[in-house]
C-alpha positions in Angstrom: 0.1 6.0 -8.6 1.4 3.0 -10.5 0.3 0.5 -7.9 -3.3 1.9 -7.8 -4.4 3.0 -11.3 -2.1 1.0 -13.6 -3.5 -2.3 -12.3 -7.0 -1.2 -13.1 -6.1 -0.7 -16.8 -5.0 -4.3 -17.3 -7.7 -6.0 -19.3 -8.5 -9.6 -18.7 -10.5 -12.2 -20.7 -13.0 -14.3 -18.8 -15.0 -17.2 -20.2 -17.7 -18.1 -17.6 -20.0 -15.1 -18.2 -22.7 -16.3 -15.9 -20.3 -17.0 -13.1 -18.7 -13.6 -13.7 -22.0 -11.8 -13.5 -22.8 -13.6 -10.3 -19.5 -12.5 -8.7 -20.0 -8.9 -10.0 -23.4 -8.7 -8.4 -22.0 -10.2 -5.1 -19.2 -7.7 -4.9 -21.6 -4.8 -5.8 -24.0 -6.0 -3.1 -21.1 -5.8 -0.6 -20.1 -2.3 -1.9 -23.7 -1.2 -1.3 -23.7 -2.9 2.2 -20.5 -1.0 3.2 -21.6 2.3 1.8 -25.0 2.1 3.6 -23.3 0.8 6.8 -20.9 3.8 6.9 -23.2 6.6 5.7 -26.8 5.5 6.2 -29.3 4.0 3.8 -30.7 7.2 2.3 -28.9 7.8 -1.1 -30.0 11.4 -1.0 -27.9 12.0 2.1 -25.1 9.5 1.3 -23.3 10.3 -2.0 -21.1 7.1 -1.8 -24.3 5.0 -1.6 -25.8 6.9 -4.5 -22.8 6.2 -6.6 -22.8 2.5 -5.6 -26.4 2.3 -6.6 -25.7 3.9 -10.0 -22.9 1.4 -10.7 -25.1 -1.5 -9.7 -27.9 -0.3 -12.0 -25.4 0.3 -14.8 -24.5 -3.4 -14.6 -28.2 -4.4 -14.6 -28.2 -5.6 -11.0 -31.9 -6.1 -10.1 -33.5 -3.5 -7.9 -34.5 -6.2 -5.4 -30.9 -7.1 -4.9 -29.9 -3.5 -4.4 -32.7 -2.9 -1.8 -31.8 -6.1 0.0 -28.2 -5.2 0.4 -29.1 -1.7 1.8 -31.6 -3.2 4.2 -29.1 -5.7 5.5 -26.7 -2.9 6.3 -29.3 -0.7 8.1 -30.7 -3.6 10.1 -34.1 -3.6 8.3 -33.5 -7.2 7.0 -32.1 -10.3 8.6 -29.1 -11.6 6.8 -25.4 -12.3 6.8 -23.3 -10.1 9.1 -20.4 -9.1 7.0 -17.1 -8.1 8.6 -14.2 -6.2 7.1 -10.9 -8.0 7.2 -7.5 -7.0 5.9 -4.6 -9.4 5.2 -1.1 -8.3 4.5 1.9 -10.0 3.0 4.6 -10.1 0.4 4.3 -11.1 -3.2 7.0 -12.2 -5.7 10.1 -10.0 -5.6 9.1 -8.7 -2.1 6.3 -6.5 -3.3 4.0 -5.4 -0.5 0.3 -6.5 -0.8 -2.8 -5.7 1.2 -6.0 -7.6 0.5 -9.2 -6.1 1.8 -12.2 -8.5 2.2 -15.8 -8.3 3.3 -16.8 -11.7 4.6 -19.3 -13.6 6.7 -16.8 -16.4 7.2 -13.3 -15.3 8.4 -11.9 -18.9 8.5 -12.8 -19.5 4.8 -11.4 -16.1 3.8 -8.1 -16.6 5.6 -7.7 -20.1 4.1 -8.4 -18.8 0.6 -6.0 -15.9 0.8 -3.2 -18.0 2.4 -3.6 -20.6 -0.4 -3.2 -17.9 -3.1 -0.1 -16.4 -1.6 1.5 -19.8 -1.2 0.6 -21.0 -4.7 2.0 -18.0 -6.5 5.3 -17.3 -4.7 4.1 -14.9 -1.9 4.0 -15.0 1.8 1.1 -14.0 4.0 2.4 -11.9 6.9 1.3 -10.5 10.2 -1.1 -7.6 10.6 1.0 -4.4 10.1 3.8 -6.0 8.2 3.2 -3.8 5.1 0.4 -1.4 6.0 3.0 1.2 7.1 4.1 1.4 3.4 0.7 2.8 2.3 -1.2 6.0 2.9 -5.0 5.9 3.3 -6.7 8.7 1.3 -10.0 9.7 -0.1 -9.9 9.4 -3.9 -12.4 11.2 -6.2 -12.3 11.2 -10.0 -14.2 13.6 -12.3 -14.0 12.9 -16.0 -13.0 16.1 -17.8 -15.5 15.3 -20.6 -18.3 15.5 -17.9 -17.7 19.1 -17.0 -17.0 22.4 -18.8 -14.8 23.9 -16.0 -11.1 24.4 -16.5 -8.3 23.1 -14.3 -8.0 26.3 -12.2 -11.8 26.4 -11.5 -11.8 22.7 -10.6 -8.8 23.2 -8.3 -10.6 26.0 -6.4 -13.7 23.9 -6.1 -11.7 21.0 -4.7 -9.8 23.2 -2.2 -13.0 25.0 -1.1 -14.6 21.6 -0.5 -11.7 20.5 1.8 -9.5 18.5 -0.5 -5.7 18.1 0.1 -4.6 18.1 -3.5 -5.6 17.5 -7.1 -3.8 16.0 -10.1 -4.9 16.6 -13.7 -4.5 14.2 -16.6 -5.8 14.5 -20.2 -8.9 12.7 -19.2 -9.5 13.3 -15.5 -9.4 15.5 -12.4 -8.1 13.3 -9.6 -8.8 14.7 -6.1 -7.3 13.5 -2.9 -8.6 14.0 0.7 -8.0 12.8 4.2 -10.3 9.9 5.1 -12.0 12.1 7.7 -12.8 14.8 5.1 -13.8 12.4 2.3 -17.6 12.4 2.8 -17.7 16.2 3.3 -15.7 16.8 0.1 -17.9 14.3 -1.9 -21.1 16.0 -0.7 -19.8 19.5 -1.5 -18.8 18.5 -5.0 -22.1 16.8 -5.6 -24.0 19.9 -4.4 -22.1 21.8 -7.1 -23.4 19.4 -9.7 -20.1 17.7 -10.5 -20.5 14.2 -11.8 -18.1 11.9 -9.8 -17.1 8.8 -11.6 -15.1 7.3 -8.7 -15.4 8.0 -5.0 -13.6 5.8 -2.6 -11.3 5.7 0.4 -8.3 3.7 -0.7 -4.6 3.0 -0.2 -1.7 4.5 -2.1 1.9 3.1 -1.8 4.6 5.4 -0.6 7.3 3.7 -2.7 7.3 1.1 -5.4 9.1 -2.2 -5.9 10.5 -3.1 -9.4 10.0 -6.7 -10.5 11.7 -8.8 -13.1 9.7 -10.3 -16.0 9.3 -13.6 -14.2 8.3 -11.9 -10.9 5.8 -9.7 -12.8 4.2 -12.8 -14.3 3.9 -14.5 -10.9 2.5 -11.2 -9.4 -0.1 -11.0 -12.1 -1.2 -14.6 -11.5 -1.4 -14.0 -7.8 -3.5 -10.8 -8.2 -5.7 -12.6 -10.7 -6.3 -15.4 -8.3 -7.1 -13.1 -5.4 -9.5 -11.0 -7.4 -11.5 -14.2 -8.2 -12.1 -14.9 -4.5 -15.6 -14.3 -3.5 -14.8 -12.2 -0.4 -12.1 -10.0 -1.9 -13.1 -6.3 -2.3 -9.9 -4.5 -3.0 -6.2 -5.4 -3.5 -3.4 -2.9 -3.0 0.2 -3.4 -3.9 3.4 -1.4 -4.6 4.7 -3.5 -7.5 5.7 -1.7 -10.7 4.4 -3.9 -13.6 5.1 -2.9 -17.2 1.9 -2.4 -19.2 
């Protein structure tokens, strides 16, 4: 899972704290919007929304902002009509990249993404040019410190809930589902009082592309740039980058 989890462990230093907080709140608002749009605005009936709310509150996002994002998604409040867009292309060394955005201005989003690819040695491609290299799966993480059950018990719970497979690390149980079964598995695990630290439908690369040191440096700069864009929600790639 190098292209998925390893990237999340790369720590970055940012200076403009106020601007950073604003961007965090904006992305969280979009996460809330998507969760509410897909599963409804009642967090008691929508585990993904409940988790998004918990994350927003943990980052001190004001309750008014949280309520506003949910109401926009459910049609209870006039506001921007966000649209999900995915751009595909190749980064340095031919690494496959998918950029998932939630935007109310597709022209701006396309221009921003194209500029980033061009600036850092990548090429924006046509829809479908790299998506076949990824598998879309539900991804659920349970911290082992948050439960007293052993691996066998957790495996049985995951399978009974409808999961496809589970991987165990020293710190976590990582559960994988089909996109169609994702919500059902989440709801079942929540009903059994498991604390879920991550719940998302995401993309996993089928194979990985090794990069040279120079290509890795350019790739990091490209991903950094894309992550700073206002509309970008997720970035998936198949590059193997040394820690």
